[in-house]
N, C-alpha and C positions, 0 to 999 in steps of 0.2 A: 834666639829671638829677643830675649831680654836685652842683650847688648845692642842689637839693632835698634830697638825702640829707644833705648837710652841715647844712642848716638843721634838718632833722628830728633829727639827732643832737644838735645844739646845744640844741634845745628839750627833748629828752629828758634831757640832762644837767642842765638846770635843774629840770625837773619830769617824772619818768618816768611820771606818771599821765595824760599828755596823749594822749587817744585820737586826736586829729587828727594828732599827730606820728607815732604808730604807723601810722596809715593811710597817710600820705605815704611813710614808709619802706617799708611793704609794697608800695605802688605801684612804688616804685623797684626793689625786689627782683623784682617780677613783670615789669615792662616793660623794665627795663634789664639786670638781672643774670640774668634767667631762673631765679631761685632760687624755685621754686614752694613748697618747704617753708618757707623763710624768710618768703615773702609770706603764706602761710596762717597761720603763727604770729603774724605781725604783725596781720593782720586779726582773728584770734580774740582777741588781746590787746586790741585797740582796742574790740571789741564787749564784752568783759568789763568794760573800764573805763567805757564809755559805750554801753549797749545802745540808746540813743535816737539814735545818730549814723547817720543814713540813709546817708551816703556810705560808711561802713565796710561796712555790709551790702551796698550796691550793688557796691563794688569787690570784696568777697569773693565775691559772686555771679559776677562776670565771671571771676575766677580759677576758680571751680568749673565754670563753663561751658567754659572752655578745657580743663579736666581731664576733661570729660565726666561730671561728677557732677550731672546735670541736675536730679534731684529736689531735692537740697539747694540748687542754684543758684536754682531757681524759688522755693523757700521764702525765700531771702535777698532775691531781687528783690521778693517780696511784702512782706517786712518793710520794705524801704527805701521802697516805695510807701505803705505804711500810715503810716510816720513822716513822709513828705512827700507827701501826696496830690495837691498841685498841680503837682508836677514831672512833666512829660510824659516826661522822660528816664528816670525810674524805672519809670513805667507802661509805656513802650515796651519796655523790656527784659524785662518779664514776657512779653510776646508773643514776643520774640526767644528767650527761654529755652525756651518751648514749641516754637517753630519748631526750635531746635537739637536738641531732644529728639524731634523727628519727630511731635509732637502738633499737626499743622497745623490741625485743626478748632478746637482751643482757641486757637491763635495767631490764627486769623482772627477768632474771637469777641472776643478782647482788642483787636485792632486796630480792629474795628468799634466797640467801646465807646469807644475813644479818639477815633475820628473823629466821634462824636456830640458830643464836647466840643471837639475841635480839628479841625474839618472841613477846614481849609486846610493841614494838616501834610503837606508833600510827602514827608517821611521815612516817615510812617506809611502813606501811600498806596503808597509803594515797597515797604515791608515786606509790606503786605497783598498786593500784586501777586505777590511772591515766594511767599508762602504759598499763594495761590490756584493759582499755576502748579504748585507741588509736588503739588497735589491733581488736576492735569490740567485745571483750569478756566481754560484759557488765555485765552479770550475775556473772561471776567470780569477776569482778571489785567490784560489790556491796558486 
């Protein structure tokens, strides 16, 4: 993480308008420094600089999920997915956002949509099982 931060700072010294570098630095602040405010500022800045950077929306959504700002997190997960609709990672986290918000029916709906496209995804099957279990549908979950 130290090297990632160093590289991001170096990149920003060269060009402070690099959204990707702001995103990397925000990730370091979130995952390494536990600096939630600094991370949020970094993601917001990255999105201001490049609103089409799916990774910035996705990473910002992960922070918002950790902070339990679920409505905004889900909105950011959707933005990431819209910008990169072939990424199962972004789509999957929409379902996870709904799951974390306690919206299990919506989570199940999203996971089933994903499985129509990616039927072999073990990760999606696992997440679907968790959501079904939360609804008390244990046999379906199994």
